[in-house]
C-alpha positions in Angstrom: 8.4 12.7 -0.8 6.0 14.7 1.3 4.0 16.0 -2.1 3.8 12.8 -3.8 2.4 10.8 -0.6 0.1 13.8 0.0 -1.3 13.0 -3.4 -1.6 9.3 -2.9 -3.3 9.7 0.9 -6.0 11.8 -1.3 -6.5 9.0 -3.5 -6.5 6.4 -0.6 -8.8 8.4 1.9 -11.2 8.6 -1.1 -11.3 4.9 -2.0 -12.1 4.1 1.3 -15.5 5.3 1.1 -16.3 4.2 -2.6 -14.5 0.8 -1.4 -16.8 0.8 1.7 -20.3 1.4 0.1 -19.9 -1.7 -1.9 -20.6 -3.7 1.2 -24.8 -4.4 0.7 -25.3 -3.7 4.8 -23.3 -2.8 7.6 -24.0 -4.7 10.2 -21.9 -6.5 13.9 -19.9 -8.8 12.1 -18.7 -6.4 9.1 -17.9 -3.7 11.8 -15.9 -6.7 13.3 -13.8 -7.4 10.7 -13.6 -3.6 9.5 -12.0 -2.8 13.0 -9.6 -6.2 12.4 -8.6 -5.0 9.4 -7.6 -1.5 10.4 -5.8 -2.8 13.3 -4.0 -5.1 10.9 -3.0 -2.5 8.7 -1.9 -0.7 11.3 0.5 -3.3 12.9 2.1 -3.7 9.7 2.6 0.1 9.4 4.3 0.3 13.1 6.6 -2.5 11.8 9.9 -2.3 10.3 9.8 -2.0 6.7 11.3 -5.2 4.7 15.0 -4.5 3.2 15.4 -4.3 -0.2 16.2 -7.7 -1.5 17.2 -8.8 -5.4 17.1 -12.5 -4.4 15.4 -13.9 -7.7 13.4 -16.0 -5.3 12.2 -13.0 -3.4 11.3 -11.1 -6.2 9.3 -13.9 -7.4 7.4 -13.9 -4.0 6.9 -9.9 -4.4 5.2 -10.8 -7.6 2.9 -13.2 -6.6 1.5 -11.4 -3.2 1.3 -8.2 -5.0 -0.3 -9.1 -7.9 -2.4 -11.0 -5.3 -3.5 -7.9 -3.4 -4.0 -5.9 -7.0 -6.9 -8.2 -7.8 -8.5 -7.5 -4.4 -10.6 -4.2 -4.6 -8.8 -1.3 -2.9 -5.5 -3.1 -2.0 -2.6 -1.6 -3.8 0.5 -3.6 -5.0 2.9 -0.9 -4.8 1.5 -0.4 -0.7 2.6 -4.2 -0.5 5.7 -3.8 -2.4 7.0 -1.1 0.3 5.9 -3.6 3.1 8.5 -6.1 1.6 11.1 -3.2 0.8 11.1 -3.8 -2.9 9.4 -1.0 -4.4 12.1 1.4 -5.4 14.2 -1.8 -6.8 11.2 -3.1 -8.7 8.9 0.0 -9.3 11.5 2.5 -9.9 15.1 0.8 -10.8 14.0 -2.2 -12.7 11.3 -0.4 -15.0 13.6 2.3 -15.8 16.4 0.6 -16.6 14.5 -2.5 -18.1 16.6 -5.4 -15.8 15.4 -8.0 -17.0 16.8 -9.9 -14.1 14.2 -8.4 -11.5 11.4 -7.7 -14.0 11.6 -11.7 -15.0 10.6 -13.3 -11.6 8.5 -10.1 -10.6 6.4 -11.1 -14.0 6.6 -15.0 -13.5 5.5 -14.4 -10.1 2.7 -12.4 -11.1 1.7 -14.5 -13.6 1.4 -17.7 -11.0 -0.2 -15.5 -8.7 -2.8 -15.0 -11.1 -3.4 -18.5 -12.2 -3.1 -19.7 -8.8 -5.2 -17.5 -6.6 -7.5 -16.1 -8.9 -9.9 -18.3 -8.5 -9.9 -18.7 -5.3 -9.9 -15.1 -4.2 -13.1 -14.9 -6.9 -14.6 -17.7 -4.5 -13.6 -16.0 -1.3 -15.3 -12.4 -3.2 -18.9 -14.3 -4.0 -19.2 -16.6 -0.7 -18.3 -13.9 1.8 -18.3 -10.6 -0.2 -19.6 -8.0 2.5 -16.9 -9.5 5.0 -14.2 -9.2 2.3 -14.8 -6.0 1.6 -15.4 -4.9 5.2 -12.1 -6.0 5.9 -10.6 -4.5 2.6 -11.7 -1.4 3.8 -10.4 -1.8 7.4 -7.0 -2.4 5.8 -7.2 0.5 3.5 -7.9 2.5 6.1 -5.3 2.0 8.6 -2.9 1.8 5.6 -3.0 5.7 5.9 -0.5 6.0 8.5 1.9 4.2 6.4 1.6 6.8 3.8 1.0 10.0 6.3 2.8 12.4 4.2 4.6 14.0 7.5 6.7 11.3 9.0 10.5 11.2 10.1 12.4 8.1 9.4 14.1 6.2 12.1 17.3 4.3 11.0 18.6 1.4 12.5 21.8 1.7 14.9 25.0 -0.8 15.5 26.3 -0.7 18.9 28.2 2.0 18.5 25.7 4.2 17.6 26.4 4.5 14.0 23.4 4.2 11.6 23.3 0.9 10.0 23.7 0.7 6.0 22.8 -2.4 3.7 24.2 -1.7 0.0 25.1 1.8 0.6 21.5 2.7 1.7 20.6 3.4 5.5 18.4 1.0 7.2 15.2 2.1 8.2 13.9 1.1 11.9 10.2 2.6 11.4 8.8 6.3 11.3 7.9 8.9 13.7 4.6 10.6 12.5 3.9 14.5 13.2 1.5 17.2 12.1 2.5 19.5 9.7 3.9 23.0 10.1 2.0 25.9 9.0 3.9 27.1 5.5 4.1 27.3 2.0 4.7 23.2 1.8 1.9 22.2 3.9 -0.3 24.5 1.9 0.6 22.8 -1.4 0.9 19.4 -0.1 -3.0 19.9 1.5 -3.9 20.7 -2.1 -2.5 17.9 -3.6 -4.3 15.8 -1.1 -7.8 17.3 -2.2 -6.8 16.8 -5.8 -6.0 13.3 -4.9 -9.3 13.2 -3.5 -11.3 14.9 -6.5 -9.8 12.6 -9.1 -11.3 9.6 -7.4 -14.6 11.3 -7.2 -15.0 12.5 -10.7 -14.0 8.7 -11.7 -16.3 7.2 -10.0 -18.8 9.8 -10.8 -17.7 8.8 -14.5 -17.9 5.1 -14.1 -21.4 5.3 -12.5 -23.0 7.7 -15.5 -21.5 5.3 -18.1 
């Protein structure tokens, strides 16, 4: 998990710059909403992650919210699913197992989200482009806390001190973040982080040249 998170950390770290530079001019107002977006993402990251829920209605809502986040530049639908607790259920289990009972309501939610909110989001981007991009840049910056590779899960305990579980999985209450130890694994993680950063820079450079 550390290697995967390190790679994504590099990807998102690089995207902060490229999303932020699309703001035409940074003013007091844009810096303000940037700070607000950062604070909001940090607060969300400190919250207990949502628990996995296979209820079709909830999966539908996951589809609506995740597709709306994907329309916006710099916001990851995967990040939203992680916060809602259904990333593993939808992106891993349902996709690999072609579970229609999960994929169908999720797909329906994505379709409804696109139809219902695409025009609204487009209008907001046109009317308040700089403020919106600044807020998104802040949100991405704050989300780095959630994907920091070196963290330890803290599990919820019952009144007797035993770890609570739901459907055979421990319930995560939050995380303890820490600095990495100096070892080979850390070196590999840092290299993967750098690789993620370089990939984004290379893609952006190629897009500009075209």
